[in-house]
C-alpha positions in Angstrom: 106.2 113.8 124.3 109.5 113.1 122.8 111.3 116.5 122.8 113.7 117.5 120.2 117.2 116.9 121.6 119.1 120.1 122.5 122.3 118.5 120.4 119.9 118.4 117.4 118.8 121.8 117.5 122.4 123.0 118.1 123.7 121.3 115.1 120.9 122.5 113.1 121.7 126.1 114.0 125.2 125.6 113.4 124.9 124.2 109.8 122.9 127.0 109.2 124.9 129.7 110.3 127.8 128.0 108.4 125.6 128.0 105.4 124.8 131.8 105.9 128.5 132.7 106.0 129.6 130.9 103.5 127.2 132.2 101.0 126.7 135.9 102.5 129.8 136.6 104.7 128.6 140.1 105.7 125.3 138.8 107.0 124.4 140.0 110.7 120.8 138.8 111.5 118.1 136.6 110.4 114.5 136.5 111.7 112.4 133.3 111.6 108.6 133.9 111.5 107.1 130.6 110.0 105.8 127.8 112.4 107.7 125.1 110.5 111.1 126.9 110.7 110.3 127.7 114.5 109.5 124.2 115.1 112.8 122.8 113.1 115.0 125.1 115.5 113.2 125.3 118.4 111.2 122.1 118.7 108.0 123.7 119.6 105.3 125.6 117.1 104.2 128.8 118.9 103.5 132.3 118.0 106.8 134.2 117.9 110.1 135.0 116.3 113.3 133.6 116.3 116.0 135.9 116.4 119.4 134.8 115.0 122.4 137.1 115.3 125.7 135.8 113.3 128.1 136.5 116.3 125.8 135.7 119.3 123.2 133.1 120.4 119.8 133.0 119.1 116.4 133.9 121.4 112.9 132.7 120.7 110.8 135.6 121.6 106.9 133.8 122.1 103.8 135.8 122.1 101.6 132.7 122.9 102.0 130.4 124.4 105.1 130.9 126.4 104.4 128.4 129.0 103.7 125.7 126.2 106.9 126.8 124.6 109.0 126.0 127.9 107.2 122.7 128.3 107.7 121.5 124.9 111.1 122.9 124.2 114.7 122.4 125.2 116.1 125.5 123.4 118.2 127.4 125.5 116.9 130.9 125.4 113.1 131.3 125.2 111.8 134.7 126.4 108.1 136.2 126.3 106.8 138.9 124.5 103.4 141.1 124.1 104.8 142.9 121.0 107.8 143.2 119.0 108.8 146.1 121.0 109.7 143.7 124.0 112.3 141.9 121.4 113.6 145.2 120.1 115.0 146.3 123.8 117.4 143.4 123.6 119.1 145.2 120.6 121.0 148.6 121.1 122.0 148.8 117.4 120.3 147.0 114.4 122.3 146.5 110.8 120.9 147.9 107.6 120.0 144.7 106.4 117.8 141.8 107.6 117.4 138.0 106.4 113.7 137.0 106.4 111.5 134.2 104.6 110.0 136.0 101.6 108.1 133.1 101.1 106.3 133.2 104.0 106.0 136.6 105.5 103.1 138.9 104.6 103.6 142.4 104.0 101.4 143.5 106.7 103.3 141.5 109.0 106.8 142.6 107.9 105.5 146.4 108.1 104.3 145.8 111.6 108.0 144.2 112.5 109.7 147.0 110.9 107.9 149.6 112.8 110.2 148.7 115.9 113.2 146.8 114.0 113.9 149.9 111.7 115.9 148.0 108.8 116.5 149.3 105.7 116.2 146.4 103.5 115.6 142.6 103.5 117.0 139.6 101.6 115.7 136.4 101.4 116.9 133.7 103.8 114.6 131.1 102.3 117.4 129.1 100.2 119.6 128.7 103.1 116.6 127.0 105.3 115.8 124.8 102.3 119.4 123.7 101.8 119.9 123.2 105.6 116.6 121.3 106.1 117.4 119.3 103.1 120.0 117.1 104.7 118.3 114.9 107.3 120.0 114.1 110.6 120.0 110.2 111.9 117.3 111.9 114.3 115.2 113.2 111.5 115.7 109.8 109.5 114.5 107.8 112.4 111.1 109.6 112.4 110.6 109.5 108.7 111.4 105.8 109.0 108.6 105.1 111.9 106.5 107.2 109.4 107.0 105.0 106.4 106.1 102.0 108.3 102.8 103.3 109.2 102.4 104.5 105.5 103.3 100.9 104.3 101.1 99.1 106.7 98.1 101.0 106.1 98.4 101.3 102.3 99.6 98.0 101.5 97.6 95.9 104.4 94.7 97.9 105.5 93.4 99.7 102.6 92.5 96.8 100.6 90.0 95.5 103.4 88.6 98.9 103.4 87.3 98.9 99.6 83.4 98.0 99.4 81.3 98.3 96.3 79.0 101.2 96.7 81.0 103.1 99.1 81.9 106.6 98.1 85.3 108.2 97.7 84.5 110.4 100.7 83.7 107.4 102.7 87.2 105.8 101.9 88.9 109.0 102.7 87.2 109.0 106.1 88.0 105.4 106.9 91.4 105.9 105.7 92.2 108.7 107.7 90.9 107.4 110.8 92.9 104.3 110.5 96.1 106.5 109.8 95.9 108.5 112.5 94.9 105.3 115.0 98.3 104.0 113.4 100.3 107.0 114.5 99.9 109.8 111.9 99.8 113.6 113.0 96.7 113.8 111.3 98.1 116.8 109.3 99.5 117.0 105.8 101.7 120.2 105.3 102.7 121.9 102.2 104.9 125.0 101.5 102.5 125.6 98.2 101.2 129.1 98.7 97.5 128.9 100.2 97.1 125.4 99.8 94.6 123.4 101.7 95.2 119.7 102.1 93.3 117.1 104.3 94.7 114.0 103.1 95.6 114.0 99.7 94.5 112.9 96.4 91.9 109.7 96.4 89.6 108.7 93.7 87.7 105.9 91.7 88.3 105.5 88.1 88.6 108.9 86.1 88.2 110.9 89.6 92.0 110.7 89.9 92.4 112.5 86.5 90.2 115.3 87.0 91.4 118.9 86.8 92.9 120.6 90.1 94.9 123.6 90.8 97.5 121.3 92.9 100.9 121.2 91.4 100.7 117.3 91.1 100.3 114.7 88.4 96.9 113.5 89.7 93.5 115.3 90.5 90.6 114.7 92.7 86.6 115.8 92.3 86.6 116.7 96.1 83.5 117.6 98.2 82.5 120.6 96.2 84.0 123.7 94.5 84.4 125.4 98.1 86.3 122.2 99.4 87.9 120.3 96.6 89.4 117.7 99.1 88.7 114.1 100.6 86.6 112.8 97.5 83.2 112.8 96.0 80.2 111.9 98.1 78.5 110.8 94.8 81.3 108.6 93.2 80.8 105.2 94.2 83.0 102.2 94.0 82.0 100.0 91.5 83.3 96.6 89.8 86.3 97.2 87.6 87.3 100.7 88.9 90.9 102.0 89.6 91.3 102.9 93.0 94.2 105.8 93.3 95.0 106.9 96.7 98.0 109.3 97.1 98.1 110.6 100.7 100.8 111.7 103.1 101.9 110.5 106.6 103.5 112.3 109.6 105.4 111.1 112.7 106.5 114.1 115.1 106.0 116.6 112.1 107.9 114.7 109.7 106.2 113.3 106.4 106.4 110.6 103.8 104.4 110.5 100.6 103.3 107.5 99.1 100.8 106.5 96.3 99.3 103.1 95.9 96.6 101.8 93.3 94.5 99.2 93.3 92.0 97.2 90.9 88.6 96.7 92.2 86.3 93.5 91.3 88.2 92.9 88.1 91.7 93.6 86.5 92.3 96.8 84.3 92.7 97.0 80.6 96.1 95.4 79.9 97.4 98.7 78.4 96.8 100.3 81.3 98.8 97.6 83.5 101.5 98.0 81.0 101.7 101.5 81.5 101.5 101.1 85.1 104.3 98.7 85.0 106.6 101.3 83.1 105.9 103.6 85.8 107.3 101.1 88.4 110.4 100.7 86.3 111.0 104.2 86.1 110.6 104.8 90.0 113.3 101.8 90.3 115.6 103.6 88.0 115.5 106.9 89.8 115.7 105.2 93.0 119.0 103.4 91.8 120.4 106.8 90.9 119.7 108.5 94.3 123.4 108.5 95.2 125.7 111.3 96.5 126.9 113.2 93.9 124.6 112.7 91.3 122.6 115.9 89.9 118.9 116.0 90.0 118.7 117.7 86.7 120.8 115.0 84.8 118.5 112.3 86.7 115.2 114.1 85.0 116.8 114.3 81.6 118.2 110.5 81.9 114.7 109.5 82.4 112.7 111.8 80.1 115.2 111.1 77.1 114.4 107.3 77.6 110.8 107.6 77.0 108.9 107.4 74.0 106.1 109.8 72.5 103.5 107.9 73.0 104.1 107.3 76.8 105.0 110.9 77.4 101.6 112.3 75.9 100.1 111.9 79.5 103.1 111.3 81.6 103.3 113.3 84.8 99.7 114.3 84.4 96.7 114.0 81.9 96.4 115.7 78.7 97.4 119.7 79.2 97.8 119.0 83.1 101.2 117.8 83.5 104.0 118.9 86.0 107.6 119.1 85.1 109.4 117.1 87.6 109.4 113.2 88.9 110.3 113.6 92.4 110.5 116.1 95.2 112.2 116.5 98.6 110.3 115.8 101.6 110.4 116.5 105.3 108.5 118.8 107.4 107.0 119.5 104.3 105.8 117.3 101.6 106.9 119.4 99.0 110.7 120.5 99.7 113.6 121.1 97.9 115.5 119.9 95.9 113.2 118.6 92.8 114.1 116.0 90.6 113.9 118.5 87.8 115.7 120.7 85.2 117.5 123.6 86.9 118.4 121.5 90.0 121.8 121.2 89.6 123.4 120.8 93.0 124.6 117.5 93.7 122.7 115.1 96.0 123.8 114.5 99.3 123.8 111.5 101.7 120.5 111.9 103.8 118.5 113.8 101.6 115.1 112.2 101.0 112.7 112.2 98.1 109.2 111.3 97.0 109.5 109.9 93.5 106.5 109.4 91.8 106.3 108.4 88.2 102.5 108.8 87.0 100.7 108.2 83.6 97.0 109.4 83.0 94.6 107.1 81.1 91.4 108.1 79.4 88.7 106.4 81.4 90.6 104.6 83.6 92.4 107.1 85.8 96.0 107.8 87.3 98.3 104.8 87.1 101.7 104.8 88.5 103.3 104.8 92.0 105.0 107.0 94.6 107.4 106.0 97.5 109.9 108.1 99.7 113.4 107.2 99.5 116.6 108.1 101.4 119.9 109.1 99.3 122.5 106.8 100.1 125.8 105.6 98.7 123.9 102.1 97.7 121.3 104.3 95.7 117.8 105.0 97.2 116.5 103.4 100.6 112.9 102.9 100.4 111.3 103.6 103.5 107.4 103.1 102.6 107.4 99.7 101.1 108.0 98.0 98.0 104.8 97.0 96.7 104.2 97.5 93.1 100.7 98.7 93.3 97.6 97.8 91.2 96.7 95.4 94.1 94.0 93.0 93.1 90.7 93.4 95.3 88.5 90.7 93.8 
């Protein structure tokens, strides 16, 4: 078991406090509840709360499992609690305002907490957590590069060998998931999107990849049933001439990469579909060239969108009326992190940010063509860590 280094956790906490003080000079206390942010700051994912005072050391109060927290984490102050009352005893007085994760904390949990911590009001800490997590350290980037190598190997080298005429989408999903885990994948694909459920990603044969879905992404999936719109259909079987679309996440020690790879099974796709796909690859490469410190995500988005003709835009980043308004998204402990390559994201890029770039285009009776890879922002442009295969891999 590789533990998060103490120096790494201390650096994260220092950057968080500095950012908080820059934007909120009067802040006094922040409280973290969500397991992802607890893991980010403490190196363990237990049921508890992390209390961060501005002028004192933070404390991780653990309800369950305290022994496991001690075993997994190098965090300096970990204490057991049976209820919030135990943590409250550490404070003689409390400020009027608390900063907490408004995107993550349910109202019932907030009321249980404030029964003992009687703050008068709360403010959102989410933007500052997102900003700190957006810039990855060398330690985090090393994990993401390791993840990217697994992702590349499985989707570019191994997946073509899995494709067999007559197999179902669900068959491929199960086999792909098994291989990913054997190669080192954490077996979880985590999103910040509210109430989102995802096992692997989106996978489909033919026009399954443009089937409607609630997911905020360009592609779709039929899934197993209305109650489980995941993995892929048991009924849709792979046949000659199919486009195979695979958009899945991979994670190592909590850190994700995102990658989409496409395959032509049995025979080539129609020429117009191949040309649209090639244009998507060119767009990916142009975005990657612009992933340099100082560039503005919203300006990158506008530059690309303004360069595309109306015919191409008709089903760009989706199909028919089911289109998304971004070209890429930050990625790290969650698949969908900030910032986003989209309108209104006007803060300059910083070295060490990581993006999944995913230009895609839906084609009637064919499916979703296009590509996605994960890139690190560098002074030379985006460094791809998930492979350079342009997709539409022929499996004949």
